[in-house]
C-alpha positions, 0 to 999 in steps of 0.5 A, spaced: 506 447 481 506 454 482 508 459 486 505 465 487 507 470 493 500 475 495 505 482 498 500 484 504 502 490 508 500 489 516 500 495 518 496 503 515 501 502 510 508 504 508 511 498 511 516 497 505 512 493 500 515 497 494 523 495 497 520 487 498 516 486 491 523 489 488 527 484 491 523 478 490 521 480 483 527 477 479 524 471 481 518 472 478 514 473 472 509 477 473 508 483 478 500 485 479 496 491 482 490 490 484 488 495 489 488 502 490 490 508 486 495 514 486 494 516 493 500 511 495 507 510 494 512 505 494 519 507 495 525 504 492 532 505 493 536 502 488 544 503 488 543 510 492 537 512 487 531 513 490 525 511 486 518 513 488 512 509 484 505 510 485 501 506 480 506 502 476 508 496 480 515 495 483 516 490 478 518 495 473 525 495 475 527 489 473 527 488 465 525 480 466 518 482 469 512 483 466 507 488 470 501 488 469 494 493 473 489 490 474 481 492 474 481 493 482 485 500 481 483 507 480 487 510 475 489 518 474 490 518 467 495 524 467 498 521 473 500 515 470 502 518 464 507 522 467 510 516 471 511 512 465 515 517 462 519 519 468 521 511 468 523 511 461 527 517 461 530 512 467 531 508 462 525 502 464 523 498 459 515 500 461 512 500 453 513 492 453 513 491 460 506 494 463 499 491 461 492 495 464 486 492 464 480 495 461 476 495 467 480 500 471 476 506 473 478 513 471 480 518 476 478 525 473 478 532 475 471 532 479 474 527 483 479 531 486 475 537 486 471 533 491 476 530 495 479 537 496 472 540 497 469 534 503 476 534 507 476 542 507 469 543 509 468 537 513 469 538 521 471 530 522 475 529 515 479 522 514 485 526 513 485 523 505 491 524 500 486 529 496 487 524 490 480 523 488 480 516 490 475 516 495 470 519 489 472 515 483 470 509 487 463 512 490 462 513 483 464 505 481 460 502 486 454 507 483 456 504 476 456 511 473 464 512 472 468 511 466 473 506 465 480 505 462 476 501 456 472 506 454 477 511 452 477 506 445 472 509 442 472 517 443 465 519 442 461 515 446 467 517 451 465 524 450 457 523 452 459 519 459 464 525 461 460 531 460 454 527 464 459 525 469 462 532 470 456 535 469 453 530 474 458 533 480 459 539 477 452 541 480 455 539 488 461 543 487 458 549 485 452 548 489 454 545 495 461 546 497 462 553 493 468 550 488 469 552 481 466 548 476 470 543 472 471 544 465 469 537 461 471 540 455 479 541 457 478 535 461 476 531 455 482 533 450 487 532 457 484 525 456 485 524 448 492 527 449 494 520 454 489 515 450 494 514 445 499 511 449 494 508 454 490 504 449 496 501 446 497 497 454 490 495 454 489 488 456 484 483 457 488 481 464 484 477 467 484 472 461 492 473 461 493 471 467 488 466 467 492 463 461 499 464 464 497 461 471 495 454 468 502 456 464 505 455 471 508 463 470 509 465 477 506 471 480 507 476 485 501 480 487 503 487 490 498 491 495 498 499 495 495 502 503 495 496 509 491 491 513 488 497 517 486 502 511 481 496 508 475 499 507 471 492 511 477 491 516 480 497 517 479 502 523 473 504 520 471 510 517 479 513 517 480 508 511 481 507 503 476 506 499 478 499 497 480 492 499 487 491 502 486 484 505 488 478 501 481 478 498 482 485 494 487 480 490 481 475 487 476 482 486 481 487 484 485 481 479 480 476 476 484 471 478 480 465 481 482 462 487 487 457 488 490 453 492 498 454 491 498 462 494 502 464 498 501 470 502 507 474 505 505 479 511 510 486 511 510 489 517 515 494 521 519 494 528 514 500 529 508 503 527 506 508 523 500 512 519 499 517 515 491 521 516 487 521 522 484 515 526 486 511 532 492 510 533 493 507 540 501 506 540 502 514 538 508 517 541 509 525 542 515 525 544 522 525 542 523 518 541 517 518 537 521 525 533 527 520 532 524 515 529 521 519 525 528 522 522 531 516 522 526 512 519 525 518 514 518 517 516 514 522 511 508 521 505 512 519 499 505 522 495 504 527 499 510 529 503 507 529 509 510 527 516 508 520 518 505 519 525 509 514 529 508 509 534 510 502 537 509 496 534 502 493 536 501 486 537 494 486 538 494 489 531 498 484 527 495 479 530 489 481 527 492 482 521 495 475 521 487 473 523 484 476 517 490 474 511 492 467 513 499 469 512 504 464 509 511 468 511 512 475 514 518 480 513 519 485 518 522 492 516 526 497 518 530 494 523 535 499 523 531 504 525 531 502 532 539 501 533 540 508 538 534 506 542 535 504 550 529 501 551 523 498 546 517 498 548 512 493 544 505 492 545 501 486 547 494 488 549 489 493 550 487 496 557 480 500 558 480 506 563 476 501 568 482 497 568 479 490 564 485 488 560 483 485 553 487 482 546 482 484 541 481 490 537 475 495 538 469 495 535 467 501 534 470 508 532 468 511 540 471 505 543 478 506 541 478 514 544 478 509 551 484 504 550 490 504 553 497 500 551 500 495 555 507 495 553 512 490 554 519 493 555 525 490 552 532 492 552 535 496 545 542 494 542 545 500 541 549 499 536 549 499 528 545 493 524 544 498 518 546 493 511 547 486 515 545 480 511 546 475 516 542 473 522 546 470 526 550 477 525 545 481 528 546 484 535 544 479 541 539 483 544 536 484 536 535 477 535 531 477 542 526 483 540 525 478 533 524 472 537 520 476 542 515 478 536 515 471 533 513 468 540 507 473 541 504 472 534 506 465 532 509 465 526 516 465 525 519 471 521 522 470 514 526 476 511 528 481 515 530 488 512 536 493 515 537 498 510 533 501 504 537 498 498 535 491 496 543 487 499 540 490 506 536 485 507 536 478 511 532 471 507 531 467 512 531 459 510 524 458 511 521 461 504 527 460 500 523 454 497 518 460 495 523 465 491 529 460 488 
C-alpha cells in the first residue's frame, strides 16, 4: 500500500513545513509542490547552512528524491531560474530531479506591477508580498494567462504575450499612472529562461498517476497555511490559491486516494505576515522576544512577522476542514524562557458571550476578545532534544494540554531548525519508515 503524505500548514504559513518535508523526504520518492508561488519561502537548515526555497520543492536537498512543480503553482520564470542556479551552485542535482507541469501559469512583469500598484494605492491593502501572485491567478481564472507549455512555440507565445501585456498596460498607465511594461523586453527575458525550463516539462498528472499505481511514495508540499486559503481563510486577507487538502487534487492532477495521510503542522505560538485578523496578537515585550528568538522574519520579504499566542479555535478549524491523520508541533524551543504561556481556548464578544467558532464576517473579527488558559513555562533549554521523555515536565504538560484541546495526538515535535533537532513519536513511524 502507498504511504503518501500531504503536508499542510495549519496557521498563516511559516509553520516550518520546509524542515519537515526535508526531514521526511529521504523516505519518499517524490515531493510535489501543488499550489502557490514564490510569495512563500521554505527555510531549511542543513549543517548550519540556511537554504531558502521559494518554488523548488523541499525534497531537492535529498539526492534520491524526484521533485515536481505541479499545475496549481504559478511561476515567475526568471525567479525560478535564479533559484535553480543557486541550488546547482550548492551542488544539488536539479536538472535530473525537477519536473514542471506545462499547465503552470506564468507570473509576468505586468502582474508584479499590478500587485505593487494596488498595494501602494489601496486604502485597505491586503499586505501582499507584491510578487504578482494575485494578478497571475486572476488571469488564470479569466482564461487569458500564459502557461509554461506556451513557451514551446515561440511565435505563438510572442502573440499571446503581446496581447496580455498590452491589455494590462492600459490599466497600469491610465488608472494607476505606472509606466507600461515593455513586451519585447519581457519576451527576450522569457526566451532566455525557456531553454532551461522546457527541458523539465513533463505531463505531471500522467506521471503521478502511473507512479502512484506503481507504488511510488509521495509527499505533497503546500505553501502558505490553512488560514490563507482563498475559500476557508480569513477572507479577504488571504492568498489566491487553495491551501487546504482539497488543493492537492486540484493542483497536482492526482485523483482522490484512500491511502493518503494528511500531516498538519503548527507552531507552538502563532505568526502571520501581512494584514488581516489576528485575535491573539502580542504588542508587548513577550511578542518582541518571541520574534527575536524565533527569527520571525519573512523569508521572501524580510518583513517582521506579527506574533501571538497559540489559538486553539483556529487550530480546531484547520482540523475540521483538512481531516488530519497526524500533527507536527514546531518551534517548541522558542518558548523556553517564558514564565508563563497562554493558549487561546475560545473567543468572547464585548457583551460577554463566549464561543468556540471562527467569525463569519471580517467585521466580526474586530469585536472578539481571546479567552486564555495560562500554563507555567519550563524556564530551561529544550533546543536539540530528540527524546520525548527528556523534555521538561512543564513542556510535556503544554503538549498534552494542546492534545486534550484538539483531540489528536502530536506525532512530531521540532526543537530546533536542524534536521536532527526533532522528536518523532512511534505513532507515525509506520508511515515514514
